[in-house]
C-alpha positions as CSV (number, residue, x, y, z in Angstrom):
1,M,0.0,0.0,0.0
2,V,1.4,3.3,-1.0
3,L,0.5,6.4,1.0
4,P,1.5,9.6,-0.7
5,I,2.4,12.4,1.8
6,S,3.7,15.8,1.1
7,A,7.3,16.6,2.2
8,A,6.0,19.7,3.8
9,V,3.5,17.8,5.9
10,L,6.2,15.2,6.9
11,M,8.6,18.0,7.9
12,L,5.8,19.7,9.9
13,I,5.2,16.4,11.8
14,I,8.9,16.0,12.5
15,V,9.2,19.6,13.8
16,V,6.1,19.2,16.1
17,L,7.6,16.0,17.5
18,L,10.9,17.7,18.1
19,I,9.3,20.6,19.9
20,R,7.2,18.2,22.1
21,R,9.8,15.5,22.8
22,S,13.3,16.8,22.3
23,G,13.0,20.2,23.7
24,L,13.3,22.1,20.5
25,K,12.3,25.7,21.2
26,L,9.6,27.4,19.1
27,W,12.1,30.1,18.3
28,H,14.5,27.6,16.8
29,A,11.8,26.1,14.6
30,L,10.7,29.6,13.4
31,A,14.4,30.4,12.6
32,C,14.7,27.2,10.5
33,T,11.4,28.0,8.7
34,L,12.6,31.5,7.8
35,L,15.9,30.0,6.6
36,G,13.9,27.7,4.4
37,F,12.0,30.6,2.9
38,Y,15.2,32.6,2.3
39,L,16.9,29.6,0.7
40,A,13.9,29.1,-1.6
41,S,14.5,32.5,-3.1
42,T,18.2,32.0,-3.8
43,S,20.0,30.2,-6.7
44,I,20.5,27.1,-4.5
45,A,16.8,26.3,-4.5
46,D,16.9,24.3,-7.7
47,P,19.7,22.0,-6.6
48,I,18.0,21.4,-3.3
49,H,14.7,20.6,-5.1
50,T,16.5,18.2,-7.4
51,L,18.2,16.5,-4.5
52,T,15.1,16.0,-2.5
53,T,13.2,14.8,-5.6
54,N,16.0,12.2,-6.3
55,V,16.1,11.1,-2.7
56,A,12.3,10.7,-2.6
57,G,12.5,8.7,-5.9
58,M,15.1,6.4,-4.4
59,I,13.1,5.8,-1.3
60,S,10.0,5.1,-3.2
61,G,11.8,2.6,-5.4
62,I,12.9,0.5,-2.4
63,R,11.1,-2.9,-2.4
64,I,10.6,-4.5,1.0
């Protein structure tokens, strides 16, 4: 069974778990979010998108 999930939703779940369980402060999460928005507007956004797409393709291709 394949369950498609957005990378943004997956990262949001991870951040919420880190805030609740590992003591990540809300300010740290907000700083990381702002960094993501700033990176998205730079020239490094395309290589990051390509990398994450390739990694997601590799993970989805794994047969268990």
